N, C-alpha and C positions, 0 to 999 in steps of 0.2 A: 790570036787568041785561041781560032783552034789547035794552032799545034801545042799550046800551052795546056789546054784540055788534054788531047791526046798525051801528050809526058805525064801530065800528071795519072791519068785511067794507067799508063804502062806502069808508073812507079809506084800505084796502089795496087795492080796485079803481081808486080814482084814482092813485094812487101806482103801479099797476101799468101803467096806458093811458100816463101823462106817462112813465112809463119807457120804456116801448115807443117812444114818438115822440120820444123825448129830451129832455125839457122840465123839467129839473132845477128850472130857474128859478121855473116854475110850480108844482112843490110845495114851494119853498121860501116863495115869495108866498104861497101860500092858507092854508099852515101858518102863517105868520106874522099872516095877516086871523085864523084861528081861536082865536092865543092872543088878540090883541087883543078879541075882543069876550069871549071866556070872561073876561078880565082887566076888563072894563068890565063884563060881567053879573055879576060878583063885588063891584064898586065899587057899581053900582046895589043889590045887596040887601044893601050895608053887610056883608060878610062879612069874616074879619079877614085881613090881610095875611097871613099864613101861609096860609089857606085858598085867597086869591086865587092866590099863585103855586102852591099846587100842583095848582088847574085847569086852568092857565096851562104848567106843567111838563107836564102830562098827555098834551097835544097834543105837544108835542116827544117823548116817551116812544112815545106812537102813533106818530108819524112814523119813527122810530130804530127800531121793530119790523119797522114796513112794508117798510120799506125793507129791511130784513134778510131780511125772506120773499120780498120780490119776487128781492134779489139770490140768495138758496136756490132757489129756484124755476127762474131763469136761468141759473145755473150749468153745466155740462157734469157 
C-alpha cells in the first residue's frame, strides 16, 4: 500500500509539473504508456481479462484524480 501512495504522489507531481508548463499532451502520452505497460504486464503474468482492464483503468482513474487535485490547487 505504501508503494501505491508513493506512486500516486509521483503521478500527482508529474501532472503538476506538466500542467505548470502547459504540457497536457505529455501527460496524456505518459498515461497511455503506463496503461499499455500495465496491460502488457497483466498479459505476461496471465491475469484474467477483467484484472488486466482493472489494472489499466487504475491509471486512467489516477490521472483524473491527479488532474482534479492540481486544478483544485490552482484555482483562486
